[in-house]
Short mmCIF file of the C-alpha atoms (twelve columns), coordinates in Angstrom:
data_MODEL
# 
_entry.id   MODEL 
# 
loop_
_atom_site.group_PDB 
_atom_site.id 
_atom_site.type_symbol 
_atom_site.label_atom_id 
_atom_site.label_alt_id 
_atom_site.label_comp_id 
_atom_site.label_asym_id 
_atom_site.label_seq_id 
_atom_site.Cartn_x 
_atom_site.Cartn_y 
_atom_site.Cartn_z 
_atom_site.pdbx_PDB_model_num 
ATOM 1   C CA . UNK A 1   0.000  0.000   0.000   1 
ATOM 2   C CA . UNK A 2   2.739  2.451   1.028   1 
ATOM 3   C CA . UNK A 3   4.825  1.726   -2.079  1 
ATOM 4   C CA . UNK A 4   1.787  2.259   -4.350  1 
ATOM 5   C CA . UNK A 5   1.028  5.522   -2.601  1 
ATOM 6   C CA . UNK A 6   4.634  6.635   -2.984  1 
ATOM 7   C CA . UNK A 7   4.507  5.849   -6.703  1 
ATOM 8   C CA . UNK A 8   1.434  8.020   -7.269  1 
ATOM 9   C CA . UNK A 9   2.785  10.807  -5.105  1 
ATOM 10  C CA . UNK A 10  6.060  10.840  -7.020  1 
ATOM 11  C CA . UNK A 11  4.228  11.033  -10.350 1 
ATOM 12  C CA . UNK A 12  2.052  13.845  -9.010  1 
ATOM 13  C CA . UNK A 13  5.137  15.643  -7.713  1 
ATOM 14  C CA . UNK A 14  6.736  15.507  -11.149 1 
ATOM 15  C CA . UNK A 15  3.725  17.224  -12.690 1 
ATOM 16  C CA . UNK A 16  3.746  19.915  -9.984  1 
ATOM 17  C CA . UNK A 17  7.440  20.561  -10.556 1 
ATOM 18  C CA . UNK A 18  6.720  21.195  -14.221 1 
ATOM 19  C CA . UNK A 19  4.261  23.982  -13.475 1 
ATOM 20  C CA . UNK A 20  6.198  25.190  -10.414 1 
ATOM 21  C CA . UNK A 21  4.175  25.159  -7.163  1 
ATOM 22  C CA . UNK A 22  6.775  25.433  -4.364  1 
ATOM 23  C CA . UNK A 23  4.375  25.417  -1.400  1 
ATOM 24  C CA . UNK A 24  2.518  22.382  -2.692  1 
ATOM 25  C CA . UNK A 25  5.808  20.659  -3.455  1 
ATOM 26  C CA . UNK A 26  6.940  21.181  0.146   1 
ATOM 27  C CA . UNK A 27  3.691  19.738  1.497   1 
ATOM 28  C CA . UNK A 28  3.974  16.834  -0.905  1 
ATOM 29  C CA . UNK A 29  7.503  16.044  0.235   1 
ATOM 30  C CA . UNK A 30  6.390  16.063  3.882   1 
ATOM 31  C CA . UNK A 31  3.527  13.707  3.026   1 
ATOM 32  C CA . UNK A 32  5.892  11.379  1.144   1 
ATOM 33  C CA . UNK A 33  8.288  11.198  4.099   1 
ATOM 34  C CA . UNK A 34  5.385  10.586  6.490   1 
ATOM 35  C CA . UNK A 35  4.095  7.722   4.341   1 
ATOM 36  C CA . UNK A 36  7.522  6.079   4.503   1 
ATOM 37  C CA . UNK A 37  7.675  6.469   8.278   1 
ATOM 38  C CA . UNK A 38  4.329  4.732   8.699   1 
ATOM 39  C CA . UNK A 39  5.689  1.422   7.452   1 
ATOM 40  C CA . UNK A 40  6.990  -1.002  10.079  1 
ATOM 41  C CA . UNK A 41  9.267  -2.995  7.737   1 
ATOM 42  C CA . UNK A 42  11.748 -2.306  4.977   1 
ATOM 43  C CA . UNK A 43  13.671 -4.388  2.442   1 
ATOM 44  C CA . UNK A 44  17.344 -5.187  2.943   1 
ATOM 45  C CA . UNK A 45  20.042 -7.428  1.448   1 
ATOM 46  C CA . UNK A 46  21.051 -9.740  4.305   1 
ATOM 47  C CA . UNK A 47  24.102 -11.984 4.649   1 
ATOM 48  C CA . UNK A 48  23.033 -15.086 6.562   1 
ATOM 49  C CA . UNK A 49  26.348 -16.984 6.421   1 
ATOM 50  C CA . UNK A 50  29.879 -16.032 5.375   1 
ATOM 51  C CA . UNK A 51  30.560 -16.811 1.715   1 
ATOM 52  C CA . UNK A 52  26.891 -16.930 0.724   1 
ATOM 53  C CA . UNK A 53  24.960 -14.581 -1.565  1 
ATOM 54  C CA . UNK A 54  22.893 -11.802 -0.062  1 
ATOM 55  C CA . UNK A 55  19.182 -12.499 0.448   1 
ATOM 56  C CA . UNK A 56  16.494 -9.822  0.078   1 
ATOM 57  C CA . UNK A 57  14.370 -9.842  3.227   1 
ATOM 58  C CA . UNK A 58  11.810 -7.724  5.035   1 
ATOM 59  C CA . UNK A 59  13.364 -6.251  8.170   1 
ATOM 60  C CA . UNK A 60  11.492 -4.918  11.202  1 
ATOM 61  C CA . UNK A 61  12.159 -1.308  11.991  1 
ATOM 62  C CA . UNK A 62  14.055 -0.701  15.257  1 
ATOM 63  C CA . UNK A 63  13.707 2.226   17.639  1 
ATOM 64  C CA . UNK A 64  16.354 4.922   17.553  1 
ATOM 65  C CA . UNK A 65  18.875 5.138   20.373  1 
ATOM 66  C CA . UNK A 66  20.857 8.086   21.712  1 
ATOM 67  C CA . UNK A 67  22.247 10.244  18.879  1 
ATOM 68  C CA . UNK A 68  20.962 8.051   16.053  1 
ATOM 69  C CA . UNK A 69  19.328 9.027   12.768  1 
ATOM 70  C CA . UNK A 70  17.066 6.974   10.495  1 
ATOM 71  C CA . UNK A 71  17.922 7.530   6.829   1 
ATOM 72  C CA . UNK A 72  16.038 6.559   3.682   1 
ATOM 73  C CA . UNK A 73  18.881 5.185   1.561   1 
ATOM 74  C CA . UNK A 74  18.756 6.247   -2.086  1 
ATOM 75  C CA . UNK A 75  22.217 5.089   -3.169  1 
ATOM 76  C CA . UNK A 76  24.944 3.015   -1.513  1 
ATOM 77  C CA . UNK A 77  28.532 2.457   -2.591  1 
ATOM 78  C CA . UNK A 78  29.684 -1.103  -3.268  1 
ATOM 79  C CA . UNK A 79  33.257 -1.440  -2.029  1 
ATOM 80  C CA . UNK A 80  35.936 -4.117  -1.996  1 
ATOM 81  C CA . UNK A 81  35.788 -4.066  1.799   1 
ATOM 82  C CA . UNK A 82  32.112 -5.104  1.599   1 
ATOM 83  C CA . UNK A 83  33.217 -8.247  -0.199  1 
ATOM 84  C CA . UNK A 84  35.932 -8.898  2.384   1 
ATOM 85  C CA . UNK A 85  33.359 -8.565  5.167   1 
ATOM 86  C CA . UNK A 86  31.060 -11.055 3.458   1 
ATOM 87  C CA . UNK A 87  33.925 -13.536 3.102   1 
ATOM 88  C CA . UNK A 88  35.056 -13.088 6.734   1 
ATOM 89  C CA . UNK A 89  38.401 -11.653 5.600   1 
ATOM 90  C CA . UNK A 90  38.001 -8.135  6.969   1 
ATOM 91  C CA . UNK A 91  39.858 -6.674  9.949   1 
ATOM 92  C CA . UNK A 92  36.589 -6.035  11.776  1 
ATOM 93  C CA . UNK A 93  34.921 -8.995  13.503  1 
ATOM 94  C CA . UNK A 94  31.364 -9.488  12.244  1 
ATOM 95  C CA . UNK A 95  28.698 -12.018 13.154  1 
ATOM 96  C CA . UNK A 96  26.039 -12.967 10.563  1 
ATOM 97  C CA . UNK A 97  23.309 -12.271 9.900   1 
ATOM 98  C CA . UNK A 98  24.032 -8.642  8.987   1 
ATOM 99  C CA . UNK A 99  23.306 -6.126  6.243   1 
ATOM 100 C CA . UNK A 100 26.497 -4.949  4.468   1 
ATOM 101 C CA . UNK A 101 27.071 -1.512  2.999   1 
ATOM 102 C CA . UNK A 102 28.538 1.517   4.758   1 
ATOM 103 C CA . UNK A 103 28.736 4.409   2.265   1 
ATOM 104 C CA . UNK A 104 25.302 5.917   1.720   1 
ATOM 105 C CA . UNK A 105 23.447 8.994   0.528   1 
ATOM 106 C CA . UNK A 106 19.801 9.602   1.289   1 
ATOM 107 C CA . UNK A 107 17.272 11.641  3.232   1 
ATOM 108 C CA . UNK A 108 16.571 11.795  6.955   1 
ATOM 109 C CA . UNK A 109 13.359 10.053  7.990   1 
ATOM 110 C CA . UNK A 110 13.637 10.422  11.758  1 
ATOM 111 C CA . UNK A 111 16.066 11.749  14.357  1 
ATOM 112 C CA . UNK A 112 16.589 10.979  18.024  1 
ATOM 113 C CA . UNK A 113 15.565 13.941  20.182  1 
ATOM 114 C CA . UNK A 114 19.213 14.537  21.149  1 
ATOM 115 C CA . UNK A 115 20.303 15.032  17.514  1 
ATOM 116 C CA . UNK A 116 20.885 18.742  16.875  1 
ATOM 117 C CA . UNK A 117 22.650 19.030  13.493  1 
ATOM 118 C CA . UNK A 118 19.963 17.726  11.121  1 
ATOM 119 C CA . UNK A 119 16.217 17.363  10.773  1 
ATOM 120 C CA . UNK A 120 13.667 15.275  8.920   1 
ATOM 121 C CA . UNK A 121 13.987 15.806  5.178   1 
ATOM 122 C CA . UNK A 122 17.694 16.749  5.260   1 
ATOM 123 C CA . UNK A 123 19.823 15.234  2.520   1 
ATOM 124 C CA . UNK A 124 22.768 13.437  4.076   1 
ATOM 125 C CA . UNK A 125 25.923 11.512  3.264   1 
ATOM 126 C CA . UNK A 126 27.018 8.822   5.694   1 
ATOM 127 C CA . UNK A 127 29.824 6.386   6.460   1 
ATOM 128 C CA . UNK A 128 28.622 3.633   8.789   1 
ATOM 129 C CA . UNK A 129 31.511 1.197   9.118   1 
ATOM 130 C CA . UNK A 130 30.539 0.305   12.677  1 
ATOM 131 C CA . UNK A 131 26.889 -0.581  12.147  1 
ATOM 132 C CA . UNK A 132 26.840 -1.091  8.332   1 
ATOM 133 C CA . UNK A 133 23.269 -1.546  7.018   1 
ATOM 134 C CA . UNK A 134 23.555 0.455   3.782   1 
ATOM 135 C CA . UNK A 135 22.274 -2.281  1.450   1 
ATOM 136 C CA . UNK A 136 18.697 -1.533  2.490   1 
ATOM 137 C CA . UNK A 137 15.818 0.840   1.910   1 
ATOM 138 C CA . UNK A 138 16.682 2.520   5.193   1 
ATOM 139 C CA . UNK A 139 19.362 2.333   7.851   1 
ATOM 140 C CA . UNK A 140 20.224 3.774   11.249  1 
ATOM 141 C CA . UNK A 141 23.444 5.792   11.556  1 
ATOM 142 C CA . UNK A 142 25.053 7.775   14.354  1 
ATOM 143 C CA . UNK A 143 24.887 11.552  13.983  1 
ATOM 144 C CA . UNK A 144 28.693 11.727  14.111  1 
ATOM 145 C CA . UNK A 145 28.910 9.645   10.916  1 
ATOM 146 C CA . UNK A 146 26.553 11.837  8.875   1 
ATOM 147 C CA . UNK A 147 27.042 15.078  6.961   1 
ATOM 148 C CA . UNK A 148 24.256 17.250  5.573   1 
ATOM 149 C CA . UNK A 149 24.623 18.312  1.948   1 
ATOM 150 C CA . UNK A 150 22.856 20.658  -0.409  1 
ATOM 151 C CA . UNK A 151 19.952 19.105  -2.307  1 
ATOM 152 C CA . UNK A 152 21.840 19.925  -5.502  1 
ATOM 153 C CA . UNK A 153 24.240 17.082  -4.614  1 
ATOM 154 C CA . UNK A 154 22.975 13.986  -6.415  1 
ATOM 155 C CA . UNK A 155 22.339 10.820  -4.443  1 
ATOM 156 C CA . UNK A 156 24.732 8.842   -6.651  1 
ATOM 157 C CA . UNK A 157 27.565 11.357  -6.350  1 
ATOM 158 C CA . UNK A 158 26.984 11.569  -2.604  1 
ATOM 159 C CA . UNK A 159 27.326 7.809   -2.190  1 
ATOM 160 C CA . UNK A 160 30.553 7.782   -4.207  1 
ATOM 161 C CA . UNK A 161 32.399 10.609  -2.465  1 
ATOM 162 C CA . UNK A 162 33.239 10.104  1.151   1 
ATOM 163 C CA . UNK A 163 35.263 6.961   1.795   1 
ATOM 164 C CA . UNK A 164 37.763 7.058   -1.050  1 
ATOM 165 C CA . UNK A 165 38.108 10.818  -1.476  1 
ATOM 166 C CA . UNK A 166 38.496 11.530  2.250   1 
ATOM 167 C CA . UNK A 167 41.097 8.751   2.511   1 
ATOM 168 C CA . UNK A 168 43.008 10.146  -0.462  1 
ATOM 169 C CA . UNK A 169 42.788 13.700  0.898   1 
ATOM 170 C CA . UNK A 170 44.256 12.814  4.300   1 
ATOM 171 C CA . UNK A 171 47.003 10.785  2.630   1 
ATOM 172 C CA . UNK A 172 47.990 13.310  -0.020  1 
ATOM 173 C CA . UNK A 173 47.448 16.572  1.856   1 
ATOM 174 C CA . UNK A 174 47.913 15.898  5.562   1 
ATOM 175 C CA . UNK A 175 50.511 13.140  5.443   1 
ATOM 176 C CA . UNK A 176 52.382 13.617  2.150   1 
ATOM 177 C CA . UNK A 177 52.084 17.437  1.972   1 
ATOM 178 C CA . UNK A 178 51.292 17.473  -1.738  1 
ATOM 179 C CA . UNK A 179 51.678 20.761  -3.620  1 
ATOM 180 C CA . UNK A 180 51.676 22.103  -7.176  1 
ATOM 181 C CA . UNK A 181 55.261 21.058  -7.897  1 
ATOM 182 C CA . UNK A 182 54.821 17.506  -6.580  1 
ATOM 183 C CA . UNK A 183 55.122 14.429  -8.776  1 
ATOM 184 C CA . UNK A 184 52.846 11.576  -7.737  1 
ATOM 185 C CA . UNK A 185 52.783 7.906   -8.760  1 
ATOM 186 C CA . UNK A 186 49.397 6.276   -8.117  1 
ATOM 187 C CA . UNK A 187 48.837 2.516   -8.375  1 
ATOM 188 C CA . UNK A 188 45.445 0.938   -9.130  1 
ATOM 189 C CA . UNK A 189 44.757 4.380   -10.559 1 
ATOM 190 C CA . UNK A 190 41.446 3.409   -12.185 1 
ATOM 191 C CA . UNK A 191 40.004 1.884   -8.998  1 
ATOM 192 C CA . UNK A 192 37.779 3.647   -6.497  1 
ATOM 193 C CA . UNK A 193 40.577 4.880   -4.228  1 
ATOM 194 C CA . UNK A 194 43.150 5.329   -6.977  1 
ATOM 195 C CA . UNK A 195 40.912 7.420   -9.233  1 
ATOM 196 C CA . UNK A 196 39.932 9.598   -6.278  1 
ATOM 197 C CA . UNK A 197 43.624 10.198  -5.597  1 
ATOM 198 C CA . UNK A 198 44.189 11.060  -9.274  1 
ATOM 199 C CA . UNK A 199 41.272 13.508  -9.242  1 
ATOM 200 C CA . UNK A 200 42.502 15.284  -6.119  1 
ATOM 201 C CA . UNK A 201 46.190 15.340  -7.022  1 
ATOM 202 C CA . UNK A 202 45.695 16.493  -10.617 1 
ATOM 203 C CA . UNK A 203 42.660 18.754  -10.422 1 
ATOM 204 C CA . UNK A 204 42.808 20.264  -6.934  1 
ATOM 205 C CA . UNK A 205 46.539 20.383  -6.205  1 
ATOM 206 C CA . UNK A 206 47.657 20.607  -9.853  1 
ATOM 207 C CA . UNK A 207 50.413 18.054  -9.247  1 
ATOM 208 C CA . UNK A 208 51.983 15.976  -12.018 1 
ATOM 209 C CA . UNK A 209 50.396 12.513  -11.793 1 
ATOM 210 C CA . UNK A 210 51.544 9.178   -13.227 1 
ATOM 211 C CA . UNK A 211 48.826 6.541   -13.023 1 
ATOM 212 C CA . UNK A 212 49.398 2.781   -13.138 1 
ATOM 213 C CA . UNK A 213 46.504 0.418   -13.903 1 
ATOM 214 C CA . UNK A 214 45.592 -2.962  -15.366 1 
ATOM 215 C CA . UNK A 215 44.529 -2.263  -18.954 1 
ATOM 216 C CA . UNK A 216 44.985 0.354   -21.654 1 
ATOM 217 C CA . UNK A 217 41.277 1.214   -21.525 1 
ATOM 218 C CA . UNK A 218 41.625 2.013   -17.829 1 
ATOM 219 C CA . UNK A 219 44.789 4.006   -18.528 1 
ATOM 220 C CA . UNK A 220 42.800 6.128   -20.969 1 
ATOM 221 C CA . UNK A 221 40.235 6.863   -18.240 1 
ATOM 222 C CA . UNK A 222 43.016 7.888   -15.845 1 
ATOM 223 C CA . UNK A 223 44.391 10.296  -18.440 1 
ATOM 224 C CA . UNK A 224 40.914 11.744  -18.929 1 
ATOM 225 C CA . UNK A 225 40.731 12.303  -15.189 1 
ATOM 226 C CA . UNK A 226 43.782 14.555  -15.388 1 
ATOM 227 C CA . UNK A 227 46.872 12.357  -15.055 1 
ATOM 228 C CA . UNK A 228 49.986 13.612  -16.837 1 
ATOM 229 C CA . UNK A 229 50.683 10.028  -17.905 1 
ATOM 230 C CA . UNK A 230 48.999 6.662   -17.403 1 
ATOM 231 C CA . UNK A 231 50.225 3.218   -18.369 1 
ATOM 232 C CA . UNK A 232 49.436 -0.445  -18.057 1 
ATOM 233 C CA . UNK A 233 51.368 -2.181  -15.277 1 
ATOM 234 C CA . UNK A 234 54.884 -3.213  -16.285 1 
ATOM 235 C CA . UNK A 235 57.817 -2.679  -13.940 1 
ATOM 236 C CA . UNK A 236 60.300 -1.615  -16.636 1 
ATOM 237 C CA . UNK A 237 57.807 0.747   -18.269 1 
ATOM 238 C CA . UNK A 238 56.898 2.325   -14.934 1 
ATOM 239 C CA . UNK A 239 60.529 3.009   -14.031 1 
ATOM 240 C CA . UNK A 240 61.217 4.381   -17.513 1 
ATOM 241 C CA . UNK A 241 58.196 6.703   -17.391 1 
ATOM 242 C CA . UNK A 242 59.069 7.960   -13.899 1 
ATOM 243 C CA . UNK A 243 62.645 8.707   -15.005 1 
ATOM 244 C CA . UNK A 244 61.321 10.502  -18.086 1 
ATOM 245 C CA . UNK A 245 58.823 12.664  -16.184 1 
ATOM 246 C CA . UNK A 246 61.130 13.476  -13.245 1 
ATOM 247 C CA . UNK A 247 64.442 13.699  -15.108 1 
ATOM 248 C CA . UNK A 248 65.704 10.705  -13.163 1 
ATOM 249 C CA . UNK A 249 64.968 12.145  -9.696  1 
ATOM 250 C CA . UNK A 250 62.017 9.910   -8.874  1 
ATOM 251 C CA . UNK A 251 58.542 10.871  -7.693  1 
ATOM 252 C CA . UNK A 252 57.888 12.832  -4.506  1 
ATOM 253 C CA . UNK A 253 54.892 10.718  -3.536  1 
ATOM 254 C CA . UNK A 254 53.765 7.159   -4.198  1 
ATOM 255 C CA . UNK A 255 50.111 6.510   -3.401  1 
ATOM 256 C CA . UNK A 256 49.766 2.733   -3.368  1 
ATOM 257 C CA . UNK A 257 46.375 1.036   -3.184  1 
ATOM 258 C CA . UNK A 258 47.590 -2.426  -4.218  1 
ATOM 259 C CA . UNK A 259 50.497 -3.694  -2.129  1 
ATOM 260 C CA . UNK A 260 52.165 -7.031  -2.842  1 
ATOM 261 C CA . UNK A 261 54.638 -7.167  -5.722  1 
ATOM 262 C CA . UNK A 262 53.466 -3.846  -7.151  1 
ATOM 263 C CA . UNK A 263 54.489 -2.103  -3.937  1 
ATOM 264 C CA . UNK A 264 57.991 -3.585  -4.239  1 
ATOM 265 C CA . UNK A 265 58.238 -2.791  -7.945  1 
ATOM 266 C CA . UNK A 266 57.245 0.847   -7.487  1 
ATOM 267 C CA . UNK A 267 59.348 1.567   -4.398  1 
ATOM 268 C CA . UNK A 268 62.564 2.231   -6.399  1 
ATOM 269 C CA . UNK A 269 60.690 5.055   -8.183  1 
ATOM 270 C CA . UNK A 270 60.523 7.280   -5.102  1 
ATOM 271 C CA . UNK A 271 62.793 10.321  -4.798  1 
ATOM 272 C CA . UNK A 272 65.098 11.339  -1.946  1 
ATOM 273 C CA . UNK A 273 62.953 12.067  1.140   1 
ATOM 274 C CA . UNK A 274 59.940 10.822  -0.766  1 
ATOM 275 C CA . UNK A 275 56.751 9.613   0.902   1 
ATOM 276 C CA . UNK A 276 54.956 6.334   0.240   1 
ATOM 277 C CA . UNK A 277 51.282 6.282   1.263   1 
ATOM 278 C CA . UNK A 278 49.860 2.788   1.758   1 
ATOM 279 C CA . UNK A 279 46.058 2.650   1.844   1 
ATOM 280 C CA . UNK A 280 43.257 0.260   0.935   1 
ATOM 281 C CA . UNK A 281 45.494 -2.610  -0.123  1 
ATOM 282 C CA . UNK A 282 43.785 -5.138  -2.354  1 
ATOM 283 C CA . UNK A 283 46.546 -7.645  -1.488  1 
ATOM 284 C CA . UNK A 284 46.169 -6.930  2.271   1 
ATOM 285 C CA . UNK A 285 49.975 -7.171  2.765   1 
ATOM 286 C CA . UNK A 286 53.146 -5.149  2.380   1 
ATOM 287 C CA . UNK A 287 55.974 -7.433  1.250   1 
ATOM 288 C CA . UNK A 288 59.288 -7.769  3.030   1 
ATOM 289 C CA . UNK A 289 61.273 -4.564  2.439   1 
ATOM 290 C CA . UNK A 290 65.055 -4.442  2.430   1 
ATOM 291 C CA . UNK A 291 66.409 -1.510  4.427   1 
ATOM 292 C CA . UNK A 292 68.639 -0.777  1.445   1 
ATOM 293 C CA . UNK A 293 65.522 0.456   -0.377  1 
ATOM 294 C CA . UNK A 294 64.497 2.844   2.404   1 
ATOM 295 C CA . UNK A 295 67.575 4.142   4.195   1 
ATOM 296 C CA . UNK A 296 69.686 5.616   1.365   1 
ATOM 297 C CA . UNK A 297 66.779 7.790   0.134   1 
ATOM 298 C CA . UNK A 298 65.351 8.532   3.612   1 
ATOM 299 C CA . UNK A 299 61.977 7.251   2.417   1 
ATOM 300 C CA . UNK A 300 58.909 7.577   4.651   1 
ATOM 301 C CA . UNK A 301 56.331 4.762   4.498   1 
ATOM 302 C CA . UNK A 302 52.989 6.009   5.845   1 
ATOM 303 C CA . UNK A 303 50.033 3.790   6.651   1 
ATOM 304 C CA . UNK A 304 46.549 5.236   6.320   1 
ATOM 305 C CA . UNK A 305 43.062 4.176   7.424   1 
ATOM 306 C CA . UNK A 306 40.072 6.524   7.435   1 
ATOM 307 C CA . UNK A 307 38.310 4.316   9.982   1 
ATOM 308 C CA . UNK A 308 41.142 4.717   12.479  1 
ATOM 309 C CA . UNK A 309 41.109 8.497   12.010  1 
ATOM 310 C CA . UNK A 310 37.448 8.393   13.029  1 
ATOM 311 C CA . UNK A 311 38.455 6.905   16.372  1 
ATOM 312 C CA . UNK A 312 41.863 8.483   16.951  1 
ATOM 313 C CA . UNK A 313 41.354 12.016  15.582  1 
ATOM 314 C CA . UNK A 314 37.661 12.565  14.928  1 
ATOM 315 C CA . UNK A 315 38.027 16.256  14.095  1 
ATOM 316 C CA . UNK A 316 40.415 15.429  11.228  1 
ATOM 317 C CA . UNK A 317 38.067 12.690  10.037  1 
ATOM 318 C CA . UNK A 318 35.026 14.941  9.948   1 
ATOM 319 C CA . UNK A 319 36.917 17.886  8.447   1 
ATOM 320 C CA . UNK A 320 38.296 15.721  5.645   1 
ATOM 321 C CA . UNK A 321 34.786 14.676  4.600   1 
ATOM 322 C CA . UNK A 322 33.518 18.268  4.882   1 
ATOM 323 C CA . UNK A 323 36.387 19.450  2.670   1 
ATOM 324 C CA . UNK A 324 35.579 16.779  0.089   1 
ATOM 325 C CA . UNK A 325 31.910 17.794  0.042   1 
ATOM 326 C CA . UNK A 326 32.931 21.437  -0.428  1 
ATOM 327 C CA . UNK A 327 35.275 20.528  -3.296  1 
ATOM 328 C CA . UNK A 328 32.506 18.577  -4.986  1 
ATOM 329 C CA . UNK A 329 29.958 21.370  -4.573  1 
ATOM 330 C CA . UNK A 330 32.513 23.796  -6.059  1 
ATOM 331 C CA . UNK A 331 32.979 21.525  -9.073  1 
ATOM 332 C CA . UNK A 332 36.659 20.803  -8.354  1 
ATOM 333 C CA . UNK A 333 36.221 17.018  -8.135  1 
ATOM 334 C CA . UNK A 334 33.759 14.559  -9.632  1 
ATOM 335 C CA . UNK A 335 33.497 10.881  -8.684  1 
ATOM 336 C CA . UNK A 336 33.469 8.427   -11.564 1 
ATOM 337 C CA . UNK A 337 30.683 5.826   -11.391 1 
ATOM 338 C CA . UNK A 338 31.107 2.867   -13.719 1 
ATOM 339 C CA . UNK A 339 27.931 0.902   -12.951 1 
ATOM 340 C CA . UNK A 340 24.607 0.973   -11.109 1 
ATOM 341 C CA . UNK A 341 22.714 -2.054  -9.820  1 
ATOM 342 C CA . UNK A 342 19.383 -2.489  -8.075  1 
ATOM 343 C CA . UNK A 343 19.226 -3.790  -4.512  1 
ATOM 344 C CA . UNK A 344 18.102 -7.168  -5.854  1 
ATOM 345 C CA . UNK A 345 21.168 -7.250  -8.140  1 
ATOM 346 C CA . UNK A 346 23.823 -7.182  -5.415  1 
ATOM 347 C CA . UNK A 347 25.268 -10.498 -6.647  1 
ATOM 348 C CA . UNK A 348 25.774 -8.984  -10.105 1 
ATOM 349 C CA . UNK A 349 27.439 -5.940  -8.549  1 
ATOM 350 C CA . UNK A 350 30.002 -8.080  -6.729  1 
ATOM 351 C CA . UNK A 351 30.599 -10.221 -9.823  1 
ATOM 352 C CA . UNK A 352 31.215 -7.019  -11.792 1 
ATOM 353 C CA . UNK A 353 33.900 -6.049  -9.291  1 
ATOM 354 C CA . UNK A 354 35.454 -9.521  -8.971  1 
ATOM 355 C CA . UNK A 355 35.894 -9.707  -12.728 1 
ATOM 356 C CA . UNK A 356 37.739 -6.357  -12.592 1 
ATOM 357 C CA . UNK A 357 35.266 -4.694  -14.905 1 
ATOM 358 C CA . UNK A 358 34.716 -1.752  -12.554 1 
ATOM 359 C CA . UNK A 359 36.439 1.616   -12.636 1 
ATOM 360 C CA . UNK A 360 35.914 4.246   -9.985  1 
ATOM 361 C CA . UNK A 361 32.800 3.400   -7.986  1 
ATOM 362 C CA . UNK A 362 29.993 0.857   -8.262  1 
ATOM 363 C CA . UNK A 363 26.631 1.742   -6.696  1 
ATOM 364 C CA . UNK A 364 23.408 0.122   -5.585  1 
ATOM 365 C CA . UNK A 365 20.486 2.394   -6.505  1 
ATOM 366 C CA . UNK A 366 17.926 1.591   -3.846  1 
ATOM 367 C CA . UNK A 367 15.244 4.277   -4.193  1 
# 
């Protein structure tokens, strides 16, 4: 009943928008939100056992606790860490059943009375790595993990911004001190984290970027995003390109989102007193490093985790996301979304990523 009502209201709202009736539109939006709040259940993609496919189920709505917000999820990012969680390979200990998904954009349905920074109807971006729940029509998130955004920010862009761009910003700006004259080598440059780093380094800081990725098609995308050069992975070619671009000095910054052998192969490309940012490793490991590769050049290897900034330095965590939102609203950065899937198509979304067909971000469009 509620879904049918929503459908008719949305159609009616479209007609009103055409003729322009602001007061009626506002009343309509309030009515639409109220109709959603009346329902006692919502659909979610649930993991019952590790290694299994997600199952679409009706979930009972829970009461809000201190400082919590109920959000109608419109779009949710699909990340490699979601897959690791579902396979019981993630750093965080999880107990099925649970609803994956932590990077969402939607509208506030309800707030706990102690929430002061947002109200019903606010458009919000959220990162909920503690409670997850994003692969659902609605989820509950702590106020401290939400940011209000202008309604001009699209739901898809909002769900593709926070995790990767904020991670890249802290790594490049706060830890590596990137500037206009910097040269930056970025691995997995067509992936979600890598392409965010390319976008920031090239288009915000105007640094000279060399991107490394898996195929020539992906290299072309990285060049379109602003990289000075982009090439398919090959150790000899990478070293040759770095020497060409830097006149043999090496790059100031390596932003590595892969690890494993690629980390070792790229390490000789760093300049004297260069910085190596390690973040979001697909391989999950840094290989054994000979001190002879680090000491002569006084190289700094810097680990980075956005989740740990949330706990250890919350003001930096929140400011990084706010800065990313501001950059997006100013048109300085733009997340690349390679595919959308419906909530019921979560298996296809993960297959798309496993087969390395994705570039940038993959999203579930839920509403």
